[in-house]
N, C-alpha and C positions, 0 to 999 in steps of 0.2 A: 503493500500498500504506500501511496505516494502523496504528499499535501500538492494537491491542486485538483481545481474542480473538472470533473469528469466532464469532460466534452470533446471537441474534434481537437483542440491543442493537446489534451491530456495524450489521445490518440497518438499524436505527432510526437508528442515527447516518450511514448513507450517505443514508437517504431525507432526514435533515434538513439535513444539507449541500446535497443537491441543491435541496432547497426554497429554500434562501436564495440558491441561483444562478437560480431559477424554473425548473427541472428537476425530473422526476418518474420515478418508476420503475413501468413497466409488466410484471406480473408474465405471462409467458405460458402459454397453455392446455398447452403440451405441453414436454417436453425433448427430445423425439425429432426427431433431424435427417431431413430429406426429401431425397434424393439427387436425387429427379426435379425438385425446385424449389428446390434447394439453400437452404432454410429450415427455421426452427425454431418451432415453433407458429405456423406462418403468417408468420412474420417473416423476410425475408432474414439470411442468418447472417451477413452483412458489416455487418448493422446492429446486432446484438446486442451486448452487453456481458455480462462472465462473472464473476460473484464467488464468491469461495471463500477458504479460510483460506490463509496464505502462512507461518505457522508457528504454533506454540502459543499466541502471543499476538499475531500479526499479523493481519490480514484484508487482502485485495486484492480489487481490481476493475479488469478486463482490459477496456478501452474499446476501441472499433472504430478502426480504420486511419484516421487523418488528426482524430481527435476534437479539439477546440479548449478543452474545458474542464479537461483534465487538471490542470493545474497550480491554477487556481482550487478545483477540487474537493481535491485535496490540502492548499492551504491552510486550506480551510475546516476539513476532518476536523481537521488539526493544531490550529485555534485550538479547536474545539468540544471537543476532549479534553484541551487543555494537554499533547499529547503530538506524538512525531515521524510525519510520515509522509513518504513517499519516492516520486517520479514516476521511472519506468525508460522512458526513449524510444528509438527506433530511427529513423534516416534512410534511406531508399533503398537497405537493406540493404547499408550502406556504414559508417555510423557510429551509435554508441550513447552515451549519457549518462543522468545522472541528476540530480534536482533535490532537495534536501531542504528540509523545513519544519520548523520547531520553533515551537511557539506561536502557529501560523500563518504566520510569517515565514520568507520565503526564506533559508536559511541558508549552503547549499553549493550547488554545481553543477560538472557536469565534462559536457566532450563529449570524445569521442576522436579527431573530426576537426573543429575548430572553422570551418575555411575553408569547410567544406560546409553549414553552417549558418549562415552569415555572422556570427560572434559574435567579438568578441576573446578570444584564447585566454588571455589573463591571466585573464578573468572565469572562464572556466570550467576550471580546472586542477585543482579538487577539491581537498579539505582531509582527507587522510587521518586526521589527528589529531583532528581534531573528528569524522570520522563514527565514528572509534573510540570515542571518550569517549559520543557520544550512542547508539549502539546496541551498544556492549557486547562489541565484538570486536577483538581483536589488529590494532595498525595494520601489523603486517609482514606480516599475511595480506591486506590489501587495498590496501595501497601499491602494489605492483608493479602493478596492474589500470590505475592512474591514469596512463597515457603518452600522450599526445597524437603523432597519427601525422598524415602526408602525405595526402592524398587520393588517392596513388597508393603505398602504403605496400611495401617489400619484403614477402617473404613472413618472418613472425615465429612464433618457437617458442611452446610454451604457457607460461603464467607458472608453472605449477606443474605437476608430471609427472601428476597425478591430473586435471587439468584435461581437460574435453572439446573444449574449442574454444582455437584459438591467440589469440594477442593482436590479429591482424588482422583476425578475425572477428566481426563485431558482434555474434553470438551469445555472445561470449565474456562478455557481460552477465549471462547465466545462471550461470554460473561464479563470475562478482564476487558475483553475488545468494547464491550460497551460501555464500561467505565470511563474508556479513552475517548468515547463519543465516535466509537467506528462500530460499522454494520458488517458483520459476516456474509460474505457474498454466497447465497444459495442459488448455484446455477440453474438457469433455465427459469428462475421465478424473478430475481432482483430487477427491479424496473428498471430497462435502461441498458442492460447488460446483453453480451453477445458471448457464442463461443467462436474462438479464432483456433488458427494453427500456429503454433511458433518453431522454427526449423531453423537448423545449421543452413547459413546463407549458400552453403556448396550442396546442400541435400535437396533431392526433387521429393516433391510432394508424393506421400505413400497413398493409395487408395484401399480402402478394405471391401474384399470381394464378398459375394453374398454367401452368408453362412448356411451350413448344411442342414443345421438343426435350429429353432427357434430359441432363444434366450430370454432371460426373465423380463419382466414387463416394466422393472423399474431401471433407471440408469443408475451404472457403477458410482455416479459420482456422491452417491446418498450414503456410500459405505467407505469410501476410502480417503475421504478428506475432511 
């Protein structure tokens, strides 16, 4: 996510940032999800990205599972705009984290279960004071989420009564995002959003052939992000 109103200018900024990393955006011929082939516009849904607004002054791109360019892209977006950007990550449906970039430089980071991602807990504790100042939200509303847990944490309560998820659930990042004033993008449902394909600039677009047998009637997006 990056601080820029979601409009044509945001699209151009995303394309410029991707070009700097030697990636390009391919627009899809259709936004319709095909249950028979698990594809969108002829491309497997698990290969698509989703761009959408995240708040009135924020834009978002939801990358495919295991995408390797998220930090580089966020850094470049932040550098281009001299504005903050933030990457939210999830690991193995067990841990969640974020990395904040300011003026292109990594400025803060957090992981809920550092041992699972094999990082030093001290380096990913999160800085609620900095995050509060950069994003303009009360520190008291976000600090309680930044608690590091063991790989097998006991059942935890919700941080606030109106949260949707408990602290030990990796989906609590959605509640955390809401406290930051950001909306988690729901592919195919977020107003103004659209699916795109992001590929290496030297890679031809691959199309998914018709499947030999039917697939589930729900998009895989619901399950892996």
